[in-house]
N, C-alpha and C positions, 0 to 999 in steps of 0.2 A: 693939326689937321687929321681928320679921320682917314684911315686907310681905306682904299677902295675895296669893295667886296668882290668875291669871285664872279657874282652876277654882273657887276659893273664891268669887270675886265673882259668877260665874254662879249658883252655888248660892244665894248670899245674895239675889240678885235674885229668883229663883224663890220662895224662902221669903217674902220681903217682899211679893211680889206677892199671895201668898195672903192677906195681911192686907187687901188691897184687896177681894178677893172676899168675905171675911168681913164687912167693913164694909158692903158693898152689901147683903148678906143681912140684917144687923142693921137697916139702915135700912128695908128692905122690911117687916120684921117690926114695927118701930116704927110705921110709917105704917098698916099693916093693922089694928092694934089687934084682933087675933084670936088664935086658938089658935096659939101659936108653933110647935108641932110640926107642925101641918097646913101652915103656911106653909113651914117648912123642907123638908117632903116635896115640896111643889110646886116649890120653888126648886131642889132637887137635880136635877130633870129639865131645868133650863135650862142651856144653854151659857153661857159667860161673856158673850158679846156679847148674848145674849137677856136675861141678868140685868141688864146695863147698860140695855138698852132698857126692860125692865119697871120698873126703878127710876126712869128718866126719866119714863115715863108715869104711874107711881104718884104721883110728886111733883107732877106737873101736876094730877092729879085731886085730890090732897090740898089744893093751893092753891085750886083751883076750888071745892071744897066749903066753903071758909072765905072767904066774900065780903069780909071785912075785910082780907084779905091782898092785898098789891100783886102783880098778875099778872107784873110784871117779875122777880119771884123765879124764875119758871119759866125765863126766858131765861138767867139766871146758872147755874141748876142744869143746864140743857141743855148749856151750854158745858162745864161740868164733866164731864158724862157723855160728851161728845165726847172729852175728854182721857182718861177712863177707857177708852174704846174704843181710842184710840191706844196706851195702855199695854198693853192686851190684844194688840194687833197686834205690839207689840215683844216681849212675852213669847212669843208664838207663834213669832216669828222666832228667838228665842233657843233655845226648846225643840226646835223642829223643824229644826235645822240640823245639819250635819256639821262636826265639829271636828278639827283636826289641830294638833299642836304647831308652834310657830313662834318664831323669834327675829328681832329687828330688827337693824339694822346696828350698834347699840351693844351688842349681846349680851343685851338684856333678853328674858326668856322670856315668851311669851304664847300665844295661840291664834289660829288662822286659822279664822274662821267662814264656811262656805259654805252657801248656800241657793239653791235654784232654785224658780222659780215658773212655772207654765204660763199662757200668755196665749192662751187659746183664740180670742179674737177676731182675734188677729194670727197665729195658727198658729205660735207660737214658744215656746221655753222660755227664760226670762230667768234668768241666773246672777248672783248677787250674792255679794260677798266682803267681809268685814270683819276687820281685824286688831285683835285684842283684847289689850291690855295691861291689867293690873289696874285702872288708873285710868280706862280708857275708859268704864266703866259709871257713873262718877260722875254724869254728867248724867241717866242713867236713874234712879238712886237719888234725885236731887234732884227730878226730875219726879214720881216716885211719892210721895215725902214731901209735896211741895206739894199734890198731888191729895188725899192722905189728910187733910191738915190742912184743906183747903177742905171736904171731905166732913164732917169733924167739926164745922165751923162750921155747916153746914146741919143736921146732927143736933141741935145745940144749939138752933137756931131752931125746929125741929119740936117739940122738947120744950117750948119756951116757948109756941109757938102752941097746943099741946095743953093746956097748963096756964096760961092767962092770969092 
């Protein structure tokens, strides 16, 4: 079977990242116990980072309203939301970069990802470069999969807590 190209892996990461966004939305709806469509309308107006923050705050409130729950659950969930924030930053780096074809010394084809960022406080523009062969995103896929599995664990807990 032919190895996926760097282009393929970039597209795959973007599509799989959308699963993370959808999972956060589903969790917000579950915790809100309200009109699903009304919640979706409100969530549509949130950026990804706002959605992560809203999910984090909503979970903390959910735990606080159920006095029998261990408040330490909030800490674990907050750490997970920090990871989701990092995934969002990585996704933005990938989506908002400039790409050119590139080959390494062994002749393997990949992409050269270039991204620049303004550092207003320093009055500079920072340039970053990343050489992407298809396997380079393996850690990103693993990170995304781990975060989604942990989020699913919290979703299961929420369902249990709602239906003791």
